[in-house]
N, C-alpha and C positions, 0 to 999 in steps of 0.2 A: 852542318857537315854530317853526312851519313857515316856511321861507324860500321854498319854492316848492311849489305843488301841481300834480301832473302828470296826474292822472286824475280824471275826474268821479266815478268809483267811490269814490275816496278821500273825496270830499265826502259821499258817501252812507253812509260807514262808520258814523257815529254812529247812523244810523237802523236799521242792521242789528243792532246789539248795543250794550249799554252798555259792553261790554268789548272794546276793540280794543287789541291788543298790537303792539309795534313791533320789527321785526328789521332791524338795520342790517347790510347786506352791504358789506364792504370787499373789493375784488377787484383782482388783478393778472393780467396775461397776457403771454406772450412777453417775459419779462424778459431772456432771452438773456445772463445774467450781468451785467446792467447795474446792479450795486449800488454801483459807484463813481460819484461825481458826474460830470456831463459838461457840455459846453458846447453850447448850443442854436444851432449854426451855421446850422441851417435857418431860424432867425429873423433872424439878423444875422451874415453870414459874417465881417465885419471886427471886430465887437465883440460876440461871442456872450455872452448871459447864461447864468448857471449854471442847471442844471435837473436835478432828479431825483437818484436814488441811494438806496441802502438806508437810510441814516441819516435822510433826509428822509421816506421812506415810514414808517419807524418812528415819527417824531415825529407824523405825522398819525394813524397807527393808535393810538398811545398816547393822544392827545387824545380821539379818539372813544370808545375803551374807557373812559376815565375819565368822560366825559359819560354814557355808557350806564350805568355803575355807579351814578352819582348819580341818574339818572332812572328806573332800573329797566327800561330797555330791553335788548334782546338785541343782541349784536354778534358777527359771524363774519368771519374773514379767509380768503379763498379764492383759489387760483391756478388758472388755466385752461391751464397747460402751456407747454412750451418755456422751462424755467427756466435752462438753460445754453446753451453753444455760441454764443459771440459776443464774449467778452472774455477776457483772460488770467485774471482771477479766476474767471470762469464756467467756463472750460475746464480749470481746475486739477483734475487727476485725474478728468476726465470728469464734473464737477459736484459734487465733494466739498464745496468751499467754499460752493456755493449751498445744499446741504442743511444745512450747519452754520448758515448765515445764516437759513434758513427756520425751523429749530428755535428759534433765538434769538428769532425774531419771534412764536413761538407761533401759526403758521398752524393753521387748523382742518381744512383738507383741500386737496388738489390733484388734478388729473387729469394724464395724461401727454400731451405734445405730440409731434409727429413728430420734432423735434430731440432730444427726450429719448431717442430710440432711435439717435442717430447713431453711437454706439459699441457698438450692439448691444442686443438684448433682455436679455441677461444683465446688462449695465451698468445698464439701466433698473430691473431687479429689485434689483440690489445697492444702488442709490441709494435705492430705495423702502424697503429695510430700514433705512437710516439715518434715515428720517423718524420724528419723534415724533408724527406726525399721520397720519390715513388717506390713502392714495393710492387713488383710486377710478377705475376704468376698466372698463366693462362689456363692451368688445369686444376686449380683449387677452387671448388665451388660449393655452394649449399646443395642439399639433396634436391632442391627445386631448379638447380642449374644456374644459379646466379653467383657471380664472383663477389665475395663479401667485401664491402668497403672497409678500409680505404684501399684495399688491394685492387689493382687493375691488371688486365691481361697484357697490355703493351702500352708504350708511349711513343710519341714522335718527337724528334728534335731536328731543327733546321741547322745543318752544319754547312755554312758557307753557301746556302741556297740549295743544298742537296737534302732531300727529305729522308732522314734515316729513322727507321722503325726499330725499336728495341722490344723484343718479346721475351717473357720469362716463363720458365717451365721447371717443375720439380719432379722427382722420381716417383712413379707409382708404387715402387717398392716400399714407400713409407708405410703402406698398410701392414707389411710384415715386420716393421721396425718400431712401431709405436702401438701402445695399448689401444685396441680398436674402440673401446668405450670413450677414449679421449677425442676421437674423430667423429663421434655420433652427431648426426645432423649435417655432416659435410662429406664431400667426395674429393678424391684426387683421381681425376679421370685419366684414361690411357694417353700417354704423351704423344704418340704418333698422330692420332686424330686431333688432339687439342692443338698441337703446333701447326698442323696442316690447315685447320680452320682459321687459326690466327693469321697465318701467312696469307690466306685468301682475303681476309678482311683488310690487312694492312696494304696489300697491293691494290685492292679495290679503292682504298683511300689515298692512293698516290705515292706509296713508298718507292723510293729509288734504290735504297740499300736496306737490307734486313740483318740485324744483329740479334742472335739468340743468347740470352743469359740463362745458362742451363745448369741445373743440379742433377744431371743424369750421369755424369762421370765419364772421363776419357780413360780408356784402358791403356796399360803400358804397351800392349801389342795390338794396336788398332787394325792393322792389316789382316789379322786373323779373323776379326769380326766382319770387316767389309767383304773379305773373300767369301764368307759364308752367305752373305746377302746375295752377291753376284752369282755364286754357284747355284743357289736356290732358283734364281731367275733363269739361269741358263737351262736348268732342268724343268722349266715351265711351272715352278712351284712358287707359292707365296712364302716369304720369309717371316716366320712367326716365332714368338718366344712366350714362355709361361711367366716371365717376369719382365722387369723394365728394360727398355732399349737404352743403350748408352749413346753418348754424343757422336761417336764415330759411325755407328749404325744409322743414326738419324741423318747424317750427311748423305747417305745413299738413298734413304727412303722418303725424305721430304725435300724435294728440289726447291731451290730459291733462297736458301740460307747462305748469306755471304760470309758471315763470320760468327764464331761461337766463343763466348767466354764460359768456360766449363768449370765445374767443381764436383765434389762428392767422393772421388776415389783417392785423393791425396797424392796423385802422381804428378809431380812437377815436370814441365816440358821446357828444357833449355831452348829448344827450337819449336816454333809452331808446327803443328801437323796439318798437312793439306791433303784432302781427298783428291787423288789423281784424276778421278772421273768428273766429279762435280765442282772441284776447286774450292770447296768450302774450307776456310781456315779455322783451326781450333787452337786455343791457348788454354792452359790450366797450370795452376801453381801447386806447390806443396801446402801443407796445412799448418795450423797452430800459430799463425802470425809470424812465421820465420822469415818471410820475405814478401815481395810484391812482383807482379807481372807488369811489363811495360812493352807495348808494341805501338808503332807509328803507322797508321793506315794511310795510304795515298788514295784520295778520292778525286776523280776527274770531273770537272764541272761541265764539260761538253757532253760526254757520254753518260754523265750522272751515275757513275758506277765506281765500285772498288777496283782499283787497278794494280794494287801491290802493297807491300809493307816493307819496313825495315826495323831493326832492333837497335835503338839508340844506345843501349848499355852493353851491346855485344851479345848478351843472352836474353831470352825473353823473360825468364824468371830470375830475379835478382835476390840471392840470399843476403839478408841484411846483417852481415857480420859486423860486430862492434869495433873491430880493428880497422874497418874501412869506412863505416858510416857513423855519423854523430846524431844523437837524439835531438828532437825538438823539445826544448826545456819546458815550454808551457804545457805540452802534452805529457811530458814526464811527470810534472807536478800533479796534473789532473788524475793520471792513472795511479800515482802513489796515494792520492786521496781515496780512490776506490779501494786500493789494497788494504789500507788501514782499517777499513770497515769490514771487508770480506775475508781477510786472511788472518784475523786475530788468532794467535796460538798455533799457527801452521808450521812454525820453525822449531818447535820443541823436539829434541832428540828423544825418540822412544825405543830405539833399538839399533842394531848394527848388522849389516850384511858382510860376511867374511869375503865373499866374492859376489859378482853380479848375479842376480836371480833373473835369468833371461826369459823372454817370451819368444814365440816363433810360430811356425806352421803346425797345425794339428795339436796334439798334446805337448805341453812344454813345462819346464820346472816352475815357472811363476804360476801357471794354471793349477799345477798340483798343490802348491803351497796355499793358494787362495781357496781351493776347494776343501783342503784340510781345515782352513780357518772357518769355513762355513759349517763343517761338521762339529768343530769344537764349540762354536757359538750356539748351536742349536741342539746338541746331543743327538744328531741325526745319524742313521746308519750309512747313508750315502749322501754326498754333497756334489752338486752339479752346477756349473756355470758355462757360458759360451765364450769362446775365444775372442769374439768381436768386442766384448765388453772390457777387455784388458788392453790398454792403449800404450803402455810403456813398461820397460824393464825396471827392476829395482837395482840401482847402481851399487857397486861396492862402497862400503863405508857407512857413516851414520845415516839412520833412517828417520825421517820426520813425517808428520801428517801430510805435508805438502808433497813429498815424494810419493806417498801412497795415493793421494788424491790424483796426482798426475797419471798414475798407472790405472786407476779405476775411477774415472771422473763422473759417473752417471748417477750417483746418489740413489743406488738401488736398495730397496727393502728386501729382506729375506723372508721366505715363506716355507712352510713344511707341508708335505702331503703324506697321508697314511695310505700305503699301497701294499697289495700282496706281491709276492715274488714274481708271479706271472705278469702283474701290471707293471712292476718295475722293469722287467725285461722288455715289455712292449714299449715303454717310454724310452728306454735306452737304445732300443733298435732304431728309434726315430733319429737318434744322433749319428747313426751309422750310414745314413743315406741322404741324398738330395742336396740341393744348393743351400749354402750358408749354415747348414746344421753341423755342429761339431760339439765336442764335449771335453771340458776340463773337469776331472772327476776324482772323488775321494771315496775310500771305503769299498771300491768295486774294481775288480780286475777281470779280464777275459782275453780271449783271442778274437780277432776281428777277421773273418773270412770274406775277403772281397769277392771271391768267386761265387759265393752263395747268393741266393735271391734276397732282395730287400725284405726285411722282416725276419730273416733267419741267419744273419751274419754272425751273431754272437755265439761263441763256443766256449765251453768251460767257464761259465760265469761264477765268480766268487764274491761273497760279501764279507768283508773283514776277515779274509782268510779261510772262510767256510763256503762249501758249495751252496749256491743259491737254492733256496727252498721255495718252490712255486706257490705253496700254500701258506707260507709264513707271512707275517705282517712286518713291513719295514717302514722306517721314516726316511723319506727323501726330502732334502732341503735344497732349495734353489732360489734364484733371484725372482723378483716380481716380473721382470721382463720375460723370463721363460715360462713362469707359472701362468702368464696371460696369453700363452700360445704363440709367442713370436718366434721368428726364424724357423718356422716349420713345426714347432712343438705344439700343434693344435691339440694333440692328445692330452696335454696337461689340463685342458679345460674340462675333461671328463671327471676330474677329481677336485674335491674341495681343498683349497689352499688356505692355510691359516697363517696370519702374520706372526712372525717369530719374535717380534719386539726388538729387533736389532737390524741395522743396515749392514750391507757388505763392507762399507768403509770401516765401521766400528768393529766388525768381526775380524777383519784383516789387521787393523791397528792393534787390537787386543792380543791377537795371536802372535804378532811380531814382538810385541812388548814382553809377552810371557816366555817366548821361545828363543829370544835373542841370546847370543848371536846366531844368525840363521845362515844356512848354506843351501845351495840348490839340490833338490831331489832329482837325480838323473835316472831313476828307475822307471821305465815305461810301464804304465798300468794297462793300456790297451795295446796288445801285441798284434800287429798286422801280419796276416799270413796269406799266401796264395797270390798276393799282388803287392807291389811296392807302393809306398805313399806317393 
């Protein structure tokens, strides 16, 4: 019995053929090690309900697999990348426990996300060798152009006599998100060309239906991006970008994709998005193991094509609330075993937050506190980190290392750079412009004039309450991520970075412990003028 019909095409399926078969796609993305249950503090910070976790995912998957076995339908479990980097369990030996969990879940395939390269290409390959299932990625190659084993560009599956090809792709933005030295000897090639070449190959090999497993990300406003593509074409121009294309754009620019399982942007879609021109269907879930996606595809055996879909659970993405779903106890015990090893000492109370220390767009209170912690730990004049490295607010109440780790899960080392005032100004101007560059800063204040040209937006710069001296020498402390030139901070590579002997996690933990109880600092340090944020 269908609970929800989502395409008119599905209603027409019975007229196309007497034989329509059904393929249930269960999918996860951006789990980031989130297989332990968590509290949904974003729903209720004072009394957060339980949500998600690997045992709850397993319970849902087992139920659907049993139902499909009884009804004769097909079922696949797919992951769209970023499986680790985010929790103690996820980070254990750079993803080892996550691969063990995915094997225990009998995943059918996955692609690689940018964070799966955080400890290097060799680690991504090593973890792929652990998989009991295919790891597919068409644009991860050696510098000689070969896809490194055991990774393959695509696989085929016979679904009721229909030849379905599954192609994997990851974001080329990985170059700006991972230390370039860790990718030495390997390439992540442009996604458009790689996907188009893969489609040409799978269709030449007899594919009837093509599914893309994509770590390119589906934006929350896909129509804005597709409109840009079509407008460029109407103007007789090519649509080009200086950075990675997203899944929505890809549906316009690479014809022949029937269905996309997307990840990367953490935007959960309760309803699939369908490109109105190409009819490519896209699904994507939220992150951190909070739920699972479930769509039932209708495949017509006569036309050998995808003719529609429905949503058996009412919405495509199912948030696994603990008051609705029950855990699989075998998985629960397995994950608890992982946690005993990876989370030792994580629940000791080391401080208290009087109220929530929030994060948000641009500069925010949590970023101010963490940059202050960087300065305190390194005796630096100025502390700098990027907003993207801060993943969760610090809730009101007792603070534990687990809470801090949830907020800054990337195991960053801190580095110091000795720079002149002129060089410091040049570095910080970089944070005032371009895509993905931002600054959470300590020891420095200024006005940010958005009407000014790039490179000259900073006005009235002050270091620790004194006007910046262009000739003076200052100590800038930052994360290894920025010191390595990521998210547009290539200018950092012009300076020697010295390991400060402390991690960001240690710095923030020590700061909270010594300054507790803590409250949010709501005084903005970078004042925007001439243009609103």
